[in-house]
N, C-alpha and C positions, 0 to 999 in steps of 0.2 A: 333581825335575825329570827328565824323560826326556832321555837323551843320544843323539846321533846321531854316527856316525863319518864323518869327512870326510878326504879327502887334500888336502894343500896343498903348494905349493912355496914355499920361502922362500930369500932370498939368503944367501950365505955369512956376511956380517956379522951378520945376524939369528940365524943358527944358532949362531955363536960366542957371541953375547950370551946366548942361551937356555942354552947349555951352561955358561956362567959362573954363571948363576942356579942351575942344578942343582948344580954343584960347590960353590957357597957354602952350599948347604943351604936356600936360600930356597924352592925347589920340589924335589919328588922326581922328577918326570918332565917330559919336553918337553911332553907333553899338558897337564899341570897348569899349566905356565908359559904356554903359548900360549893355553889357555882363559882364564886370568886376564887376559893382555894384551889379548885380543880383547874381553873383557867391559869392560875399561877404555876401549877405543876406542869401543865402542857407547855406553857411559855418557857419554863426552865429546862424542858427536855428538847433542846434544839436538835439533838441527834436523831429523834424519832423518825422524821421523814427519810433519812438515809437508811436507818435500820429497817423500816418498813419496805423500802425498795429492795434491799438486799435479801430480805426474807422472801419477798415475792419472786425474785430471780431464782433463789434456791428451790422454792416450791415448783416453779416452772421447769427447772432442770430435773428435779425428781420426777415430775409427771412425764416428761419426755423420755427419760432413760429408765424409769422404774426403779431407780436406785437412790438411796440417800446420798446427796452430793458431798457429804463430809464424812471422812473416815473416823468412826468412833469405836471405842472398845468398852467392854464391861457392861454394867447395868444400864447406863444411858443408852447404849446401842440396843440392848434388849427392849428397853422401854419404847424407843422409837419404832422398832419393828412391830411392836404390839399396840401401838397407839390407836389403831383403828378400833380396837375393842372399847376404848374409853370415849369415843366421839359419838 
């Protein structure tokens, strides 16, 4: 499997936990530990493929109609209308 290098920021508690995993000999490097932990998170998120599919369908519907395909009110609606400013 091809690997890609990415830079991430983690909080201090996570860093301390990962260091403990390395010091105990469970993993040799932070990269090994984080790669394994991330893979566990992805495996545990079995609903992600379905969620990604539904989001893609909603985006396609929005693109074809020019309207947000979900009726929202209040500040969330305002945020979605202005999201182009943040991208």
